[in-house]
C-alpha positions as CSV (number, residue, x, y, z in Angstrom):
1,M,178.3,149.2,163.0
2,A,174.6,149.2,162.5
3,R,173.0,146.2,160.7
4,I,172.2,146.9,157.1
5,F,169.7,144.7,155.2
6,Y,169.7,144.0,151.5
7,D,167.5,142.1,149.0
8,A,169.1,138.8,150.0
9,D,167.9,139.3,153.6
10,A,164.2,139.7,152.6
11,D,161.6,137.1,151.7
12,P,158.9,138.7,149.5
13,A,156.7,135.6,150.2
14,A,156.2,136.9,153.7
15,L,153.6,139.3,152.3
16,R,151.7,136.7,150.2
17,D,148.7,136.5,152.5
18,E,148.8,140.1,153.8
19,T,146.7,143.0,152.9
20,V,148.5,146.3,153.3
21,A,146.3,149.3,154.3
22,V,147.9,152.6,153.5
23,L,146.4,155.3,155.7
24,G,147.0,158.7,154.0
25,Y,147.6,159.3,150.4
26,G,150.0,162.2,150.5
27,I,153.8,162.7,150.3
28,Q,154.6,159.1,151.3
29,G,151.2,157.4,151.0
30,R,150.7,157.6,147.2
31,P,154.3,156.6,146.2
32,Q,154.4,153.8,148.7
33,A,150.9,152.5,147.7
34,L,151.8,152.5,144.0
35,T,155.1,150.9,144.5
36,L,153.8,148.1,146.8
37,R,151.1,147.4,144.2
38,D,153.7,147.2,141.5
39,S,155.6,144.7,143.5
40,G,152.6,142.4,143.7
41,V,151.4,143.3,147.2
42,T,147.7,143.6,147.9
43,V,147.1,147.2,148.8
44,I,144.0,149.1,150.0
45,V,143.9,152.8,150.9
46,G,142.3,154.4,153.9
47,N,141.5,158.1,153.4
48,R,138.8,160.6,154.3
49,A,136.7,162.2,151.5
50,D,139.1,164.8,150.0
51,A,141.3,165.4,147.0
52,Y,143.7,162.7,148.1
53,R,140.9,160.2,148.2
54,D,139.9,161.3,144.7
55,Q,143.5,160.7,143.5
56,A,143.6,157.2,145.0
57,D,140.3,156.5,143.2
58,R,141.8,157.6,139.9
59,D,144.9,155.5,140.6
60,G,142.6,152.4,140.8
61,F,142.8,151.6,144.4
62,D,140.0,150.2,146.6
63,V,139.6,153.3,148.8
64,L,137.8,153.1,152.1
65,P,137.2,155.2,155.2
66,P,140.3,154.9,157.5
67,D,138.5,152.7,160.2
68,E,137.2,150.3,157.6
69,A,140.6,150.0,155.9
70,V,142.2,149.2,159.3
71,R,139.6,146.4,159.9
72,R,140.3,144.9,156.4
73,G,144.1,145.3,156.5
74,T,146.6,143.0,158.2
75,I,149.5,145.4,157.9
76,I,148.6,149.1,158.6
77,L,150.9,151.8,157.2
78,L,150.3,155.0,159.2
79,L,151.5,157.6,156.7
80,L,149.8,160.7,158.2
81,P,151.3,163.9,159.6
82,D,152.9,163.5,163.0
83,E,150.8,166.0,164.8
84,V,147.5,164.3,163.8
85,Q,148.5,160.7,164.2
86,A,147.5,160.3,167.8
87,E,144.0,161.7,167.3
88,I,143.4,159.5,164.2
89,F,144.8,156.5,165.9
90,E,142.3,156.8,168.8
91,R,139.4,157.5,166.5
92,D,139.9,155.3,163.5
93,V,142.8,152.8,164.0
94,K,142.9,151.4,167.6
95,A,139.6,149.5,167.5
96,G,140.6,147.7,164.3
97,L,144.0,146.6,165.5
98,T,143.2,143.0,166.3
99,A,145.8,140.5,167.4
100,G,148.4,139.5,164.8
101,K,148.2,142.7,162.8
102,A,151.2,145.0,162.2
103,L,151.3,148.8,162.6
104,V,154.0,150.5,160.5
105,F,155.3,154.0,160.9
106,A,157.4,156.1,158.4
107,H,158.7,158.3,161.3
108,G,159.1,157.4,164.9
109,F,157.6,160.5,166.4
110,A,154.4,159.1,167.9
111,I,156.1,156.1,169.4
112,R,159.2,158.0,170.7
113,Y,157.0,160.5,172.6
114,R,154.4,157.9,173.6
115,L,151.6,159.7,171.8
116,I,150.5,156.3,170.5
117,V,150.8,153.1,172.5
118,P,149.9,150.1,170.2
119,P,148.2,147.0,171.7
120,S,150.7,144.4,172.9
121,D,149.4,141.8,170.5
122,V,150.3,143.8,167.4
123,D,153.7,144.1,165.7
124,C,155.1,147.7,165.8
125,L,157.4,148.5,163.0
126,L,159.5,151.4,161.6
127,L,160.1,151.8,157.9
128,A,161.4,155.3,157.4
129,P,162.7,156.2,153.9
130,R,165.4,158.9,154.0
131,L,164.0,160.8,151.0
132,P,160.6,162.1,150.1
133,G,158.1,159.8,148.5
134,H,158.5,161.0,144.9
135,Y,162.2,160.0,145.0
136,L,161.3,156.6,146.4
137,R,158.9,156.1,143.5
138,E,161.2,157.5,140.8
139,R,164.2,155.4,141.9
140,Y,162.0,152.3,142.2
141,L,160.8,152.8,138.6
142,G,164.4,153.3,137.5
143,G,165.4,150.0,139.0
144,W,167.0,151.3,142.2
145,G,165.8,152.5,145.6
146,V,166.3,154.9,148.5
147,P,167.9,154.0,151.8
148,A,165.7,153.8,154.9
149,F,165.8,153.3,158.6
150,V,164.1,150.2,159.9
151,S,163.3,148.9,163.4
152,V,161.1,146.4,165.2
153,E,159.8,148.1,168.4
154,H,157.6,145.1,169.3
155,D,157.4,141.6,167.8
156,A,154.1,140.2,168.9
157,T,153.8,137.6,166.1
158,G,157.3,136.3,165.7
159,R,157.1,137.5,162.1
160,A,157.8,141.2,162.6
161,W,161.2,141.2,161.0
162,S,160.1,139.1,158.0
163,R,157.1,141.4,157.4
164,L,159.3,144.5,157.8
165,L,162.0,143.4,155.4
166,A,159.5,142.1,152.9
167,L,157.9,145.6,152.9
168,A,161.3,147.2,152.5
169,H,162.0,144.8,149.6
170,A,158.7,145.7,147.9
171,L,159.5,149.4,148.1
172,G,162.9,148.9,146.6
173,V,164.6,149.9,149.9
174,T,166.7,146.8,150.2
175,R,168.2,147.4,146.7
176,C,170.0,150.3,148.4
177,G,170.1,149.4,152.1
178,A,167.8,149.3,155.1
179,I,169.7,150.4,158.2
180,E,168.5,149.2,161.7
181,V,168.0,152.3,163.9
182,S,165.6,152.5,166.9
183,F,162.4,154.6,166.8
184,A,164.0,157.1,169.2
185,D,167.2,157.5,167.3
186,E,165.3,157.9,163.9
187,T,163.1,160.6,165.4
188,E,165.9,162.5,167.0
189,L,168.2,162.4,164.0
190,D,165.4,163.4,161.6
191,H,164.4,166.4,163.8
192,F,168.0,167.4,164.3
193,S,168.5,167.8,160.6
194,E,165.2,169.7,160.3
195,H,165.8,172.0,163.3
196,F,169.6,172.7,163.0
197,T,171.1,171.8,159.6
198,Y,168.3,172.9,157.3
199,P,167.6,176.3,158.9
200,L,171.4,176.9,159.0
201,I,171.7,176.3,155.2
202,F,168.4,177.9,154.1
203,H,168.8,181.0,156.3
204,A,172.4,181.4,155.2
205,L,171.2,181.4,151.5
206,E,168.6,184.0,152.3
207,I,171.1,186.2,154.1
208,A,173.7,185.8,151.3
209,F,171.1,186.7,148.7
210,E,170.0,189.9,150.5
211,T,173.6,190.9,151.1
212,L,174.6,190.6,147.5
213,V,171.5,192.4,146.1
214,D,171.9,195.2,148.6
215,A,175.5,195.5,147.5
216,G,174.3,196.1,143.9
217,Y,174.6,192.7,142.2
218,P,171.7,191.8,139.8
219,P,169.2,189.6,141.8
220,E,169.0,186.9,139.1
221,A,172.8,186.7,139.0
222,A,173.1,186.5,142.8
223,L,170.5,183.8,142.9
224,M,172.1,181.8,140.1
225,E,175.4,181.8,142.0
226,L,173.9,180.7,145.3
227,H,171.5,177.9,144.4
228,G,169.5,178.8,141.2
229,S,171.8,176.9,138.9
230,G,171.5,173.7,140.9
231,E,175.3,173.6,141.6
232,L,174.7,173.5,145.4
233,G,172.4,170.5,145.0
234,Q,175.0,168.7,142.9
235,V,177.8,169.5,145.4
236,L,175.7,168.0,148.3
237,L,174.8,165.0,146.2
238,A,178.5,164.4,145.5
239,A,179.2,164.7,149.2
240,S,176.7,162.0,149.9
241,R,178.4,159.7,147.4
242,E,182.1,160.5,148.1
243,G,182.2,162.0,151.6
244,L,182.3,165.6,152.6
245,Y,186.0,166.2,152.6
246,S,186.7,163.9,149.6
247,M,184.1,165.9,147.6
248,I,185.8,169.2,148.5
249,A,189.2,167.7,147.4
250,S,187.9,166.3,144.1
251,H,185.4,169.0,143.1
252,A,186.6,172.3,144.5
253,S,189.3,174.3,142.8
254,P,192.4,175.3,144.8
255,A,191.0,178.8,145.1
256,C,187.7,177.4,146.3
257,Q,189.4,175.3,148.9
258,A,191.5,178.2,150.0
259,G,188.3,180.2,150.5
260,I,186.6,177.4,152.5
261,A,189.7,177.0,154.7
262,H,190.1,180.7,155.3
263,H,186.4,181.2,156.4
264,W,185.8,177.7,157.9
265,E,185.7,179.1,161.5
266,S,184.1,182.5,160.8
267,A,181.3,181.7,158.2
268,V,178.7,180.7,160.8
269,G,180.3,182.1,163.9
270,S,182.8,180.3,166.1
271,S,182.7,176.5,166.2
272,A,182.2,176.6,169.9
273,A,179.1,178.8,169.6
274,M,177.7,176.7,166.8
275,R,178.3,173.5,168.8
276,Q,176.5,175.1,171.8
277,Q,173.5,175.9,169.5
278,A,173.5,172.4,168.1
279,E,173.4,170.9,171.6
280,T,170.6,173.3,172.6
281,V,168.6,172.1,169.6
282,L,169.3,168.5,170.3
283,A,168.2,168.9,173.9
284,S,164.8,170.4,172.9
285,I,164.3,167.3,170.8
286,R,165.3,164.8,173.4
287,N,163.4,166.3,176.3
288,G,160.2,166.5,174.3
289,R,159.9,170.3,174.3
290,F,159.7,170.5,170.5
291,A,157.1,167.6,170.4
292,R,154.9,169.7,172.8
293,H,155.5,172.8,170.6
294,L,154.4,170.9,167.4
295,I,151.2,169.6,169.0
296,G,150.5,173.2,170.3
297,E,151.2,174.6,166.8
298,H,148.7,172.3,165.3
299,A,146.1,173.1,167.9
300,R,146.5,176.9,167.2
301,D,146.7,176.5,163.4
302,Y,150.5,176.9,163.2
303,P,151.1,180.6,164.3
304,D,154.9,180.1,164.3
305,R,154.8,178.9,160.7
306,R,152.5,181.7,159.6
307,R,154.8,184.3,161.2
308,W,157.8,182.8,159.5
309,R,156.1,182.8,156.1
310,A,155.0,186.5,156.5
311,E,158.5,187.6,157.5
312,R,160.6,185.7,154.9
313,S,162.2,187.4,151.9
314,S,159.6,188.2,149.1
315,R,162.5,189.5,147.0
316,L,164.1,186.1,147.0
317,E,160.9,184.3,146.0
318,E,160.2,186.8,143.2
319,T,163.7,186.4,141.8
320,E,163.4,182.7,141.9
321,A,160.2,182.9,139.9
322,R,161.9,185.1,137.3
323,L,165.0,183.0,137.1
324,R,163.0,179.7,136.6
325,A,161.0,181.4,133.9
326,G,164.1,182.7,132.1
327,L,166.1,179.4,132.1
328,R,165.3,176.8,129.5
329,G,165.2,173.1,130.1
330,P,166.2,170.3,127.7
331,V,164.5,170.3,124.4
332,K,162.1,167.3,124.0
333,S,162.0,165.6,120.7
334,G,158.7,164.8,119.0
């Protein structure tokens, strides 16, 4: 059983004399910076001159060029896209990482594949929320939190764990649970979901939509049944709370369960073939082939992603827009 840390395991006072420099003000940067500040932590933002910097200014932060933020900060949160972290680390971060500081990652990619090698006199920490930043922020404001993976790769100061758990506490993570997982395991698990599970689900939805529409069903009705109503999201949420099989037993009608059982083996091909595909995907993550692909994609302005965007179903996107426009949300009073 992995170690799980909660509020009682953290000492917020461990951040009393720290200045947290948040590098990047995007998907994770803005929610984390706002939440840390709300928890009483001293926060500065490091960001180049762009729309994200403008937003940080409007949010009332002291916003500095990344290299200056690193020099001023004692704990550096590197919340930038994986494929640019190594370049920015060498240019803007490395020189300011003096002894006793801490470098914190929200994803283990750069450490797992040794794209970044922090100085030996600096703490190297992992604090990886398992949901996007807006959920972290929303749940914190609602009095709860999101789970996260945490790890200490290197403890140079003897205070690495106290710093890490204090950060997790300030973000609301320890209200829910911070699970100890190595940098390597976090990276490989995260990529496996993104490379195998998500494409499997999303492509299946696309194929199902096209099949139903080509068979003569109204596009809006087909989309509503598949994911437009939000039922699929609620089903997956219930599975996260109750367990996959318990959710099926408690939420699916006998007819639904009969259909699941009847097509369990055939819906995505044979289990043996799918297992082989899963193992192939996992191998490409572990041996570094995907890491090399990602760096190459970035260098060439993401040709693989542009090809996928050009080839995906425009009919599905157009129907989604019509369905969203046609469905009404809750009526707001006042």
